[in-house]
Backbone as numpy.savetxt, mean C-alpha at the origin, in Angstrom:
# Nx Ny Nz CAx CAy CAz Cx Cy Cz
9.27 -19.50 3.61 9.44 -18.40 4.56 10.84 -17.81 4.41
10.95 -16.48 4.36 12.23 -15.84 4.15 13.12 -16.01 5.37
14.46 -15.91 5.13 15.44 -16.13 6.19 15.24 -15.17 7.36
14.95 -13.88 7.05 14.76 -12.89 8.12 13.57 -13.25 8.99
12.50 -13.75 8.35 11.30 -14.13 9.09 11.56 -15.36 9.95
12.33 -16.31 9.42 12.69 -17.51 10.19 13.50 -17.13 11.42
14.45 -16.20 11.23 15.29 -15.74 12.34 14.41 -15.12 13.44
13.46 -14.28 13.03 12.56 -13.65 14.00 11.75 -14.70 14.74
11.27 -15.70 14.00 10.46 -16.76 14.60 11.27 -17.56 15.63
12.51 -17.88 15.28 13.39 -18.63 16.19 13.66 -17.83 17.46
13.93 -16.52 17.29 14.20 -15.66 18.45 12.97 -15.57 19.37
11.79 -15.41 18.76 10.57 -15.33 19.56 10.29 -16.65 20.29
10.52 -17.77 19.59 10.30 -19.08 20.22 11.24 -19.28 21.40
12.49 -18.83 21.24 13.46 -18.94 22.33 13.05 -18.10 23.53
12.58 -16.88 23.25 12.14 -16.00 24.34 10.89 -16.58 25.01
10.02 -17.18 24.22 8.79 -17.78 24.76 9.13 -18.90 25.75
10.07 -19.76 25.38 10.48 -20.86 26.26 11.13 -20.33 27.54
11.99 -19.31 27.38 12.68 -18.74 28.54 11.70 -18.09 29.51
10.72 -17.37 28.96 9.72 -16.71 29.80 8.90 -17.72 30.59
8.52 -18.81 29.94 7.75 -19.85 30.63 8.57 -20.48 31.76
9.86 -20.66 31.49 10.75 -21.21 32.53 10.87 -20.25 33.70
11.06 -18.95 33.38 11.18 -17.93 34.44 9.90 -17.83 35.26
8.77 -17.89 34.58 7.47 -17.81 35.28 7.30 -18.98 36.23
7.70 -20.17 35.78 7.60 -21.36 36.63 8.45 -21.21 37.89
9.67 -20.67 37.71 10.57 -20.48 38.85 10.00 -19.46 39.85
9.46 -18.36 39.32 8.93 -17.31 40.19 7.70 -17.83 40.95
6.87 -18.61 40.29 5.69 -19.18 40.97 6.12 -20.11 42.11
7.18 -20.88 41.86 7.70 -21.77 42.91 8.21 -20.95 44.09
8.90 -19.84 43.78 9.42 -18.96 44.82 8.29 -18.38 45.67
7.20 -17.98 45.01 6.06 -17.40 45.72 5.44 -18.42 46.68
5.35 -19.67 46.20 4.76 -20.72 47.04 5.63 -21.03 48.26
6.94 -20.99 48.07 7.85 -21.44 49.13 8.39 -20.31 50.00
8.32 -19.06 49.51 8.90 -17.93 50.24 8.00 -17.52 51.41
8.60 -17.35 52.57 7.84 -16.95 53.76 7.94 -15.46 54.04
8.98 -14.82 53.48 9.18 -13.39 53.69 8.16 -12.61 52.83
7.34 -11.79 53.47 6.28 -11.07 52.75 6.84 -10.08 51.73
7.93 -9.40 52.09 8.53 -8.42 51.17 9.07 -9.10 49.92
9.73 -10.25 50.10 10.25 -11.01 48.96 9.10 -11.55 48.10
8.04 -11.97 48.77 6.87 -12.48 48.04 6.23 -11.38 47.19
6.16 -10.17 47.75 5.58 -9.03 47.02 6.42 -8.71 45.79
7.75 -8.73 45.96 8.65 -8.47 44.82 8.50 -9.55 43.75
8.35 -10.79 44.20 8.20 -11.91 43.26 6.89 -11.79 42.49
5.82 -11.39 43.18 4.53 -11.21 42.49 4.61 -10.10 41.44
5.35 -9.05 41.77 5.53 -7.94 40.82 6.30 -8.42 39.59
7.35 -9.23 39.84 8.13 -9.78 38.73 7.27 -10.72 37.88
6.43 -11.51 38.55 5.56 -12.45 37.83 4.61 -11.70 36.91
4.06 -10.59 37.39 3.14 -9.79 36.57 3.84 -9.27 35.32
5.08 -8.80 35.48 5.85 -8.30 34.34 6.16 -9.41 33.34
6.54 -10.59 33.87 6.86 -11.72 33.00 5.63 -12.19 32.22
4.48 -12.25 32.88 3.26 -12.69 32.21 2.80 -11.68 31.17
3.02 -10.41 31.45 2.68 -9.37 30.47 3.55 -9.51 29.23
4.84 -9.75 29.45 5.76 -9.93 28.33 5.43 -11.20 27.55
5.05 -12.26 28.28 4.70 -13.52 27.62 3.50 -13.33 26.69
2.52 -12.55 27.12 1.36 -12.28 26.28 1.74 -11.58 24.99
2.67 -10.63 25.09 3.13 -9.90 23.90 3.90 -10.82 22.95
4.73 -11.69 23.52 5.50 -12.63 22.69 4.56 -13.62 22.00
3.54 -14.09 22.71 2.55 -14.99 22.10 1.86 -14.33 20.92
1.49 -13.06 21.08 0.84 -12.32 19.99 1.78 -12.18 18.80
3.04 -11.85 19.08 4.04 -11.69 18.02 4.27 -13.01 17.29
4.29 -14.12 18.04 4.45 -15.44 17.43 3.30 -15.77 16.50
2.08 -15.47 16.95 0.90 -15.75 16.10 0.98 -14.96 14.80
1.39 -13.69 14.90 1.51 -12.85 13.71 2.56 -13.41 12.76
3.69 -13.85 13.32 4.77 -14.40 12.49 4.35 -15.68 11.78
3.41 -16.41 12.37 2.97 -17.67 11.78 1.89 -17.48 10.72
1.38 -16.24 10.58 0.41 -15.95 9.52 1.13 -16.04 8.17
0.56 -16.76 7.19 1.19 -16.81 5.87 1.36 -15.41 5.29
2.55 -15.12 4.82 2.86 -13.79 4.30 2.43 -13.67 2.84
2.04 -12.47 2.45 1.75 -12.18 1.04 3.07 -12.25 0.29
3.19 -13.13 -0.71 4.46 -13.28 -1.44 4.91 -12.02 -2.16
3.98 -11.06 -2.32 4.33 -9.82 -3.03 4.81 -8.71 -2.09
4.76 -8.95 -0.78 5.04 -7.87 0.18 6.39 -7.21 -0.02
7.39 -7.96 -0.41 8.74 -7.40 -0.55 8.99 -6.69 -1.86
7.98 -6.61 -2.72 8.20 -6.07 -4.07 8.04 -4.56 -4.15
8.60 -4.00 -5.23 8.36 -2.60 -5.55 6.92 -2.45 -6.02
6.51 -1.21 -6.24 5.09 -0.93 -6.52 4.93 -0.11 -7.79
3.92 -0.45 -8.56 3.43 0.41 -9.63 2.10 0.99 -9.14
2.02 2.33 -9.09 0.79 2.98 -8.63 0.18 3.80 -9.76
-1.14 3.84 -9.79 -1.87 4.65 -10.76 -2.89 5.50 -10.00
-2.89 6.79 -10.27 -3.89 7.68 -9.68 -4.65 8.34 -10.82
-5.97 8.29 -10.75 -6.80 8.91 -11.79 -7.85 9.81 -11.15
-8.03 10.99 -11.72 -9.09 11.88 -11.26 -10.43 11.24 -11.57
-11.34 11.28 -10.61 -12.65 10.69 -10.81 -13.70 11.76 -11.00
-14.82 11.64 -10.31 -15.90 12.62 -10.43 -15.50 13.90 -9.73
-15.85 15.04 -10.37 -15.59 16.31 -9.71 -14.83 17.33 -10.53
-14.58 17.04 -11.82 -13.95 18.02 -12.70 -12.57 18.45 -12.24
-12.32 19.77 -12.27 -11.00 20.31 -11.90 -10.63 19.95 -10.46
-11.63 19.95 -9.58 -11.36 19.62 -8.17 -10.82 18.20 -8.04
-11.34 17.29 -8.84 -10.86 15.91 -8.81 -9.42 15.84 -9.27
-9.09 16.64 -10.30 -7.71 16.68 -10.80 -6.74 17.25 -9.78
-7.17 18.27 -9.05 -6.34 18.86 -8.00 -6.16 17.87 -6.84
-7.21 17.12 -6.55 -7.12 16.11 -5.49 -6.17 14.99 -5.90
-6.24 14.58 -7.17 -5.33 13.55 -7.67 -3.88 14.01 -7.53
-3.64 15.30 -7.81 -2.29 15.85 -7.66 -1.85 15.83 -6.20
-2.79 16.15 -5.30 -2.48 16.13 -3.86 -2.18 14.70 -3.40
-2.89 13.73 -3.98 -2.65 12.33 -3.62 -1.26 11.89 -4.06
-0.88 12.29 -5.28 0.47 11.93 -5.76 1.53 12.53 -4.85
1.34 13.79 -4.48 2.29 14.46 -3.60 2.38 13.73 -2.26
1.24 13.29 -1.74 1.21 12.56 -0.46 2.03 11.28 -0.54
1.81 10.50 -1.60 2.55 9.24 -1.72 4.03 9.48 -2.00
4.33 10.52 -2.75 5.73 10.85 -3.03 6.46 11.21 -1.74
5.82 12.03 -0.91 6.42 12.42 0.37 6.54 11.21 1.31
5.53 10.34 1.28 5.58 9.14 2.11 6.77 8.27 1.69
6.94 8.12 0.39 8.07 7.32 -0.12 9.40 7.92 0.32
9.51 9.25 0.24 10.75 9.91 0.66 11.02 9.66 2.14
9.98 9.68 2.96 10.16 9.47 4.40 10.65 8.06 4.71
10.40 7.12 3.79 10.83 5.74 3.96 12.17 5.46 3.29
12.70 6.46 2.59 13.94 6.25 1.86 13.73 5.51 0.55
12.48 5.52 0.06 12.17 4.87 -1.21 12.34 5.86 -2.36
12.40 5.32 -3.57 12.57 6.16 -4.76 11.30 6.15 -5.60
10.85 7.35 -6.01 9.67 7.48 -6.86 10.09 7.87 -8.27
9.50 7.21 -9.25 9.86 7.46 -10.65 8.58 7.51 -11.49
8.29 8.66 -12.11 7.09 8.80 -12.94 7.27 8.03 -14.24
6.26 7.26 -14.61 6.28 6.48 -15.85 5.45 7.17 -16.93
4.29 7.66 -16.56 3.42 8.35 -17.51 2.52 9.29 -16.73
2.23 10.45 -17.30 1.36 11.40 -16.60 0.60 12.25 -17.61
-0.58 12.67 -17.21 -1.41 13.55 -18.02 -1.86 14.67 -17.10
-1.19 15.82 -17.21 -1.44 16.93 -16.30 -2.05 18.11 -17.05
-2.71 18.99 -16.28 -3.26 20.20 -16.86 -2.42 21.38 -16.41
-2.65 22.52 -17.02 -1.89 23.71 -16.67 -2.26 24.29 -15.32
-3.28 23.74 -14.68 -3.74 24.25 -13.38 -3.08 23.54 -12.21
-2.13 22.67 -12.53 -1.50 21.90 -11.46 -2.30 20.66 -11.10
-3.32 20.38 -11.90 -4.15 19.20 -11.67 -3.61 18.02 -12.47
-4.01 16.84 -12.08 -3.58 15.62 -12.75 -4.81 14.83 -13.19
-4.88 14.53 -14.49 -5.95 13.64 -14.96 -5.62 12.20 -14.59
-4.37 11.82 -14.84 -3.92 10.50 -14.43 -2.40 10.48 -14.38
-1.86 9.64 -13.52 -0.42 9.52 -13.39 -0.09 8.08 -13.02
0.94 7.55 -13.65 1.43 6.20 -13.36 2.88 6.35 -12.90
3.20 5.78 -11.76 4.56 5.93 -11.24 4.99 4.67 -10.49
6.29 4.55 -10.36 6.88 3.40 -9.68 7.48 3.86 -8.36
7.31 3.06 -7.32 7.98 3.32 -6.04 8.85 2.11 -5.74
10.15 2.37 -5.62 11.11 1.30 -5.34 11.61 1.43 -3.91
11.53 0.36 -3.17 12.03 0.39 -1.80 11.66 -0.86 -1.03
12.33 -1.08 0.07 12.12 -2.27 0.89 10.69 -2.34 1.42
10.02 -3.45 1.13 8.67 -3.71 1.63 7.65 -2.67 1.17
7.89 -2.04 0.02 6.98 -0.97 -0.44 5.56 -1.49 -0.62
5.41 -2.65 -1.25 4.06 -3.17 -1.49 3.35 -3.53 -0.19
4.10 -4.01 0.79 3.48 -4.41 2.06 2.80 -3.24 2.75
3.27 -2.02 2.49 2.70 -0.83 3.13 1.65 -0.16 2.24
1.88 -0.16 0.94 1.03 0.63 0.04 -0.13 -0.15 -0.57
-0.15 -1.46 -0.39 -1.19 -2.27 -1.05 -2.60 -1.92 -0.57
-2.70 -1.34 0.62 -4.02 -0.99 1.16 -4.61 0.27 0.54
-3.84 0.97 -0.30 -4.30 2.26 -0.83 -5.21 2.12 -2.04
-5.34 0.92 -2.60 -6.20 0.72 -3.77 -7.66 1.03 -3.43
-8.33 1.71 -4.36 -9.74 1.99 -4.18 -10.08 3.44 -4.49
-11.29 3.83 -4.13 -11.77 5.19 -4.39 -11.53 6.05 -3.15
-10.81 7.14 -3.34 -10.55 8.11 -2.27 -11.43 9.34 -2.54
-12.12 9.79 -1.51 -13.07 10.90 -1.66 -12.59 12.12 -0.89
-12.74 13.29 -1.50 -12.36 14.54 -0.84 -13.58 15.44 -0.71
-13.70 16.10 0.42 -14.77 17.08 0.66 -14.11 18.40 1.05
-14.29 19.41 0.20 -13.70 20.71 0.51 -14.40 21.80 -0.28
-14.10 23.06 0.10 -14.66 24.21 -0.59 -13.66 24.66 -1.65
-14.01 24.60 -2.93 -13.08 25.02 -3.98 -12.75 26.51 -3.86
-11.57 26.88 -4.33 -11.14 28.28 -4.30 -12.11 29.16 -5.09
-12.66 28.60 -6.16 -13.55 29.36 -7.04 -14.98 29.44 -6.51
-15.28 28.74 -5.42 -16.64 28.69 -4.89 -16.92 29.92 -4.03
-17.93 30.70 -4.43 -18.25 31.94 -3.71 -19.27 31.73 -2.60
-19.98 30.61 -2.63 -21.04 30.37 -1.65 -20.60 29.47 -0.49
-19.30 29.22 -0.40 -18.77 28.37 0.67 -19.42 26.99 0.70
-19.78 26.51 -0.48 -20.38 25.18 -0.56 -19.28 24.12 -0.61
-19.48 23.05 0.14 -18.52 21.95 0.12 -18.78 21.06 -1.10
-17.75 20.84 -1.89 -17.85 19.96 -3.05 -17.23 18.61 -2.72
-17.78 17.57 -3.30 -17.23 16.23 -3.14 -16.64 15.76 -4.46
-15.39 15.34 -4.42 -14.70 14.82 -5.60 -14.03 13.50 -5.24
-13.60 12.79 -6.28 -12.96 11.50 -6.02 -11.72 11.32 -6.89
-10.87 10.42 -6.44 -9.73 9.96 -7.23 -9.61 8.46 -6.99
-9.28 7.72 -8.03 -9.09 6.27 -7.86 -7.60 5.97 -7.81
-7.25 5.05 -6.95 -5.86 4.62 -6.79 -5.79 3.12 -7.05
-4.85 2.72 -7.88 -4.58 1.29 -8.11 -3.13 1.02 -7.70
-2.94 -0.02 -6.94 -1.60 -0.39 -6.47 -1.31 -1.82 -6.92
-0.21 -1.99 -7.64 0.16 -3.32 -8.13 1.59 -3.62 -7.73
1.87 -4.87 -7.34 3.27 -5.23 -7.12 3.99 -5.22 -8.46
5.19 -4.70 -8.49 5.93 -4.68 -9.75 6.30 -6.11 -10.12
5.81 -6.56 -11.25 6.04 -7.93 -11.68 7.42 -8.06 -12.32
8.12 -9.11 -11.96 9.40 -9.41 -12.59 9.15 -10.39 -13.72
10.16 -10.56 -14.56 9.99 -11.45 -15.72 9.66 -12.87 -15.29
10.17 -13.27 -14.12 9.91 -14.65 -13.66 8.48 -14.81 -13.15
7.80 -13.69 -12.86 6.45 -13.75 -12.30 5.40 -14.07 -13.35
5.65 -13.64 -14.57 4.64 -13.83 -15.62 5.33 -13.97 -16.97
4.88 -14.91 -17.76 5.48 -15.17 -19.06 4.73 -14.41 -20.15
5.47 -13.67 -20.97 4.86 -12.90 -22.06 5.49 -13.34 -23.38
4.63 -13.76 -24.29 5.08 -14.12 -25.63 5.28 -12.84 -26.44
6.48 -12.61 -26.93 6.78 -11.39 -27.67 5.89 -11.23 -28.91
5.43 -12.35 -29.46 4.54 -12.29 -30.63 3.17 -11.72 -30.27
2.86 -11.70 -28.98 1.57 -11.17 -28.52 1.60 -9.67 -28.31
2.75 -9.05 -28.55 2.90 -7.62 -28.27 2.89 -6.78 -29.54
2.16 -5.69 -29.49 2.22 -4.67 -30.54 2.88 -3.44 -29.94
4.02 -3.05 -30.50 4.78 -1.93 -29.96 4.72 -0.75 -30.93
4.18 0.36 -30.46 4.08 1.57 -31.27 4.99 2.65 -30.70
5.64 3.37 -31.59 6.52 4.48 -31.20 5.87 5.77 -31.67
5.83 6.78 -30.78 5.22 8.05 -31.17 5.92 9.19 -30.46
5.58 10.41 -30.85 6.18 11.60 -30.24 5.55 11.86 -28.88
6.38 12.03 -27.87 5.85 12.40 -26.55 5.33 13.82 -26.64
4.32 14.13 -25.85 3.71 15.45 -25.91 3.69 16.10 -24.55
3.78 17.42 -24.54 3.73 18.18 -23.29 2.33 18.68 -23.05
2.20 19.72 -22.20 0.88 20.29 -21.91 0.26 20.83 -23.19
-1.02 20.56 -23.35 -1.72 21.08 -24.52 -1.47 20.28 -25.77
-0.76 19.14 -25.63 -0.55 18.29 -26.78 0.59 18.73 -27.68
1.40 19.70 -27.27 2.50 20.17 -28.10 3.64 19.17 -28.08
4.22 18.90 -29.25 5.36 18.00 -29.31 6.56 18.64 -28.64
7.22 17.87 -27.78 8.38 18.40 -27.09 9.68 17.80 -27.60
9.59 16.81 -28.51 10.78 16.21 -29.09 10.56 15.97 -30.57
11.60 16.17 -31.35 11.51 15.91 -32.79 11.63 14.42 -33.08
12.37 13.69 -32.23 12.54 12.26 -32.42 11.46 11.52 -31.62
10.82 10.56 -32.27 9.78 9.79 -31.58 10.42 8.85 -30.57
10.14 9.06 -29.29 10.72 8.22 -28.24 9.67 7.57 -27.35
8.43 8.07 -27.39 7.38 7.52 -26.53 6.99 6.12 -27.02
6.63 5.26 -26.08 6.33 3.87 -26.40 4.94 3.49 -25.90
4.21 2.83 -26.78 2.92 2.24 -26.40 3.00 0.74 -26.69
2.79 -0.08 -25.67 2.83 -1.54 -25.85 1.44 -2.10 -25.58
0.91 -2.83 -26.55 -0.40 -3.46 -26.41 -0.24 -4.97 -26.36
-0.83 -5.58 -25.33 -0.85 -7.04 -25.23 -2.10 -7.51 -25.97
-1.90 -8.03 -27.16 -3.02 -8.30 -28.06 -4.06 -9.30 -27.50
-3.65 -10.35 -26.82 -4.67 -11.30 -26.31 -5.62 -10.69 -25.29
-5.14 -9.73 -24.49 -5.98 -9.15 -23.43 -6.42 -7.72 -23.72
-5.72 -7.05 -24.65 -6.02 -5.65 -24.92 -5.44 -4.69 -23.90
-4.66 -5.20 -22.95 -4.04 -4.35 -21.93 -2.93 -3.51 -22.56
-2.93 -2.21 -22.23 -1.99 -1.26 -22.84 -1.14 -0.61 -21.76
0.13 -0.38 -22.09 1.03 0.37 -21.20 1.77 1.41 -22.03
1.84 2.62 -21.51 2.48 3.74 -22.21 3.55 4.35 -21.31
4.68 4.72 -21.90 5.68 5.50 -21.18 6.27 6.53 -22.13
6.27 7.80 -21.68 6.80 8.86 -22.52 7.59 9.89 -21.72
7.92 9.56 -20.47 8.59 10.54 -19.62 10.11 10.55 -19.77
10.67 9.49 -20.37 12.12 9.45 -20.58 12.46 9.97 -21.97
13.67 10.49 -22.12 14.12 10.98 -23.43 14.60 9.83 -24.32
14.90 8.71 -23.71 15.40 7.56 -24.44 14.27 6.59 -24.77
14.20 6.18 -26.03 13.19 5.22 -26.45 13.36 3.89 -25.71
14.62 3.48 -25.50 14.91 2.23 -24.82 14.40 2.25 -23.38
14.66 3.37 -22.67 14.20 3.48 -21.28 12.68 3.51 -21.20
12.05 4.20 -22.16 10.59 4.23 -22.20 10.03 2.82 -22.42
10.70 2.05 -23.27 10.24 0.69 -23.54 10.38 -0.18 -22.29
11.50 -0.03 -21.58 11.72 -0.82 -20.36 10.65 -0.51 -19.32
10.34 0.78 -19.15 9.34 1.17 -18.16 7.94 0.71 -18.57
7.63 0.84 -19.86 6.31 0.40 -20.34 6.15 -1.11 -20.14
7.22 -1.87 -20.37 7.16 -3.32 -20.16 6.95 -3.65 -18.69
7.57 -2.86 -17.81 7.40 -3.09 -16.36 5.94 -2.89 -15.97
5.32 -1.83 -16.52 3.91 -1.56 -16.24 3.03 -2.67 -16.82
3.33 -3.08 -18.05 2.53 -4.13 -18.70 2.59 -5.43 -17.90
3.79 -5.82 -17.47 3.92 -7.05 -16.68 3.08 -6.96 -15.41
3.15 -5.80 -14.75 2.41 -5.64 -13.49 0.90 -5.67 -13.72
0.44 -5.07 -14.83 -0.99 -5.08 -15.13 -1.47 -6.49 -15.49
-0.64 -7.22 -16.23 -1.01 -8.59 -16.57 -1.04 -9.47 -15.33
-0.07 -9.27 -14.43 -0.05 -10.04 -13.19 -1.28 -9.71 -12.34
-1.64 -8.41 -12.29 -2.82 -8.00 -11.52 -4.08 -8.61 -12.10
-4.17 -8.64 -13.45 -5.34 -9.22 -14.11 -5.43 -10.72 -13.84
-4.28 -11.39 -13.87 -4.26 -12.83 -13.60 -4.63 -13.12 -12.15
-4.15 -12.28 -11.24 -4.49 -12.45 -9.82 -5.98 -12.24 -9.60
-6.55 -11.23 -10.27 -7.99 -10.96 -10.14 -8.80 -12.14 -10.65
-8.35 -12.72 -11.77 -9.06 -13.88 -12.32 -9.02 -15.05 -11.33
-7.85 -15.27 -10.75 -7.71 -16.36 -9.78 -8.56 -16.11 -8.55
-8.64 -14.84 -8.14 -9.46 -14.49 -6.96 -10.93 -14.83 -7.20
-11.40 -14.57 -8.41 -12.81 -14.83 -8.71 -13.10 -16.33 -8.72
-12.11 -17.12 -9.14 -12.31 -18.56 -9.17 -12.31 -19.15 -7.76
-11.57 -18.53 -6.87 -11.52 -19.01 -5.48 -12.14 -17.93 -4.59
-13.42 -18.08 -4.32 -14.17 -17.02 -3.63 -13.63 -16.71 -2.24
-13.01 -17.68 -1.62 -12.50 -17.43 -0.27 -11.05 -16.99 -0.26
-10.45 -16.87 -1.45 -9.04 -16.47 -1.53 -8.89 -15.02 -1.08
-7.97 -14.78 -0.20 -7.70 -13.46 0.37 -8.89 -12.88 1.12
-9.77 -13.72 1.65 -10.92 -13.17 2.37 -10.48 -12.47 3.64
-9.25 -12.72 4.07 -8.75 -12.06 5.28 -8.14 -10.70 4.99
-8.11 -10.32 3.71 -7.52 -9.02 3.36 -8.45 -7.89 3.80
-7.89 -6.72 4.01 -8.69 -5.54 4.37 -9.30 -4.97 3.10
-10.59 -5.23 2.88 -11.22 -4.75 1.65 -10.77 -5.57 0.46
-11.37 -5.33 -0.68 -11.05 -6.08 -1.88 -10.08 -5.34 -2.77
-9.88 -4.05 -2.53 -9.04 -3.26 -3.42 -9.74 -2.90 -4.71
-11.01 -3.25 -4.82 -11.76 -2.93 -6.02 -11.90 -1.42 -6.16
-11.81 -0.95 -7.39 -11.83 0.51 -7.60 -13.18 1.13 -7.27
-14.22 0.30 -7.24 -15.54 0.85 -6.92 -15.73 1.00 -5.41
-14.76 0.52 -4.66 -14.88 0.56 -3.20 -14.34 1.88 -2.66
-15.19 2.60 -1.94 -14.75 3.84 -1.30 -13.96 3.47 -0.06
-12.69 3.80 -0.05 -11.85 3.36 1.06 -11.61 4.47 2.09
-11.59 5.73 1.63 -11.18 6.79 2.56 -11.80 8.12 2.16
-12.10 8.95 3.16 -12.62 10.30 2.92 -11.70 11.32 3.57
-11.40 12.38 2.82 -10.55 13.47 3.29 -11.43 14.72 3.39
-11.73 15.14 4.60 -12.62 16.27 4.82 -11.80 17.48 5.25
-11.68 18.47 4.34 -10.84 19.64 4.61 -11.40 20.55 5.71
-12.71 20.90 5.68 -13.23 21.82 6.72 -13.00 21.31 8.14
-13.05 19.99 8.32 -12.88 19.40 9.66 -11.48 18.86 9.89
-10.59 19.05 8.90 -9.22 18.51 8.98 -9.24 17.04 9.39
-10.13 16.29 8.74 -10.40 14.91 9.15 -10.18 13.93 8.02
-9.60 12.78 8.36 -9.50 11.66 7.42 -10.15 10.45 8.07
-11.05 9.81 7.34 -11.70 8.60 7.84 -11.43 7.45 6.88
-10.89 6.36 7.40 -10.74 5.15 6.60 -11.94 4.26 6.90
-12.79 4.08 5.89 -14.08 3.42 6.10 -13.95 1.91 6.32
-12.83 1.32 5.92 -12.68 -0.13 6.08 -12.51 -0.54 7.53
-11.88 0.33 8.32 -11.63 -0.03 9.72 -12.24 0.98 10.69
-12.96 1.98 10.15 -13.62 2.96 11.00 -12.65 3.87 11.74
-11.46 4.05 11.19 -10.44 4.89 11.83 -10.58 6.33 11.37
-10.62 7.26 12.31 -10.67 8.69 11.99 -9.52 9.40 12.69
-8.80 10.23 11.94 -7.74 11.05 12.53 -7.99 12.50 12.13
-7.60 13.42 13.00 -7.80 14.84 12.73 -6.45 15.52 12.49
-5.78 15.06 11.45 -4.48 15.64 11.08 -4.32 15.57 9.57
-5.28 16.19 8.88 -5.34 16.13 7.42 -4.08 16.68 6.78
-3.62 17.85 7.24 -2.47 18.50 6.62 -1.22 17.63 6.72
-1.01 17.05 7.90 0.16 16.19 8.08 0.08 14.95 7.19
-1.12 14.39 7.08 -1.30 13.19 6.25 -1.00 13.50 4.78
-1.51 14.62 4.29 -1.28 14.99 2.89 0.18 15.35 2.64
0.93 15.60 3.73 2.37 15.81 3.61 3.13 14.49 3.67
2.39 13.38 3.73 3.03 12.07 3.69 3.04 11.31 5.00
2.47 11.88 6.05 2.46 11.21 7.35 1.22 10.32 7.46
1.27 9.16 6.82 0.10 8.27 6.78 0.37 6.93 7.47
1.46 6.83 8.22 1.78 5.57 8.90 0.71 5.16 9.90
0.09 6.13 10.58 -0.95 5.79 11.55 -2.09 5.04 10.89
-2.49 5.50 9.71 -3.58 4.84 8.97 -3.14 3.47 8.50
-1.96 3.40 7.90 -1.47 2.13 7.36 -1.25 1.11 8.47
-0.70 1.57 9.61 -0.51 0.66 10.75 -1.85 0.07 11.20
-2.89 0.91 11.21 -4.21 0.43 11.60 -4.73 -0.64 10.65
-4.48 -0.45 9.35 -4.92 -1.42 8.35 -4.13 -2.72 8.47
-2.82 -2.61 8.71 -1.98 -3.80 8.88 -2.45 -4.60 10.10
-2.68 -3.91 11.22 -3.12 -4.59 12.44 -4.48 -5.26 12.25
-5.37 -4.57 11.53 -6.70 -5.14 11.29 -6.59 -6.40 10.43
-5.74 -6.36 9.44 -5.55 -7.52 8.57 -4.98 -8.69 9.37
-4.06 -8.40 10.29 -3.48 -9.46 11.11 -4.53 -10.11 12.00
-5.41 -9.30 12.58 -6.48 -9.83 13.43 -7.40 -10.74 12.61
-7.77 -10.29 11.41 -8.64 -11.10 10.56 -7.96 -12.40 10.15
-6.64 -12.31 9.88 -5.89 -13.50 9.49 -5.83 -14.51 10.63
-5.65 -14.02 11.86 -5.62 -14.90 13.03 -6.98 -15.56 13.25
-8.05 -14.78 13.09 -9.40 -15.33 13.24 -9.67 -16.39 12.18
-9.20 -16.11 10.96 -9.40 -17.04 9.85 -8.62 -18.34 10.10
-7.40 -18.20 10.64 -6.57 -19.37 10.90 -7.15 -20.24 12.01
-7.88 -19.61 12.92 -8.45 -20.33 14.06 -9.70 -21.13 13.69
-10.29 -20.82 12.53 -11.53 -21.48 12.12 -11.27 -22.89 11.61
């Protein structure tokens, strides 16, 4: 348990003991006090103390839930356009903008690692890193299939089209998290390309790293320096290998992480964004909000808070079994 968490636990335990002591004293006063006005004031104080005690008990239970060891880590995110053609690409771009704005609101830093964009402002796929305190603890719930329902600009019949984008969220793996044998890596250097496949640099600086035993590939071509591209590609590769290892372990232990909100599987539809109704529905917890524009501008704390609270409830229920 981290030092900050231990400090919180100690403070809550101290408050819990003090509240119980205060409640005992007030109850004694109520039993022995003959003045009706004083008794009424004491009963009012008792109600406030018991209300506070209930909140402290809930906070203590939450603090005692085993924490995800990855919660404090930075994040590697991948967004890919799914079904829906150009509309899916535009939605993927809107998703990236949403997460970028959310990161800015938290004081986190966003750094693009690799992207494949079209001239229409759409994104086929984008891989980026978000660095910041507790980034993974907030963003880990975003993995899965996100669905959008809206009328395309080019649609003359006002028909609502449905498109999708897939989001993958991985904790950024550090070298100590996973061991990689350098002999297992194939590193290719190539020319980075801009829109339409045109070469934008005469010197080959883009890096493709293949982990030969698993076939997992990581590419970075957004930096002008070959060294920086290699560093970023290695960061992505480590995170993908760690995610693959975690998935393998999850399959071996069927009850592992059963208290998590959803599985994070890409085939799982996690959320729907309905433009005509300005509505967002998170299907995992049945939460619906009618503030689509604000959410796409990065105001998604209400949704994430709901997912965090739901996970805590499931964890408490699981611990009680």
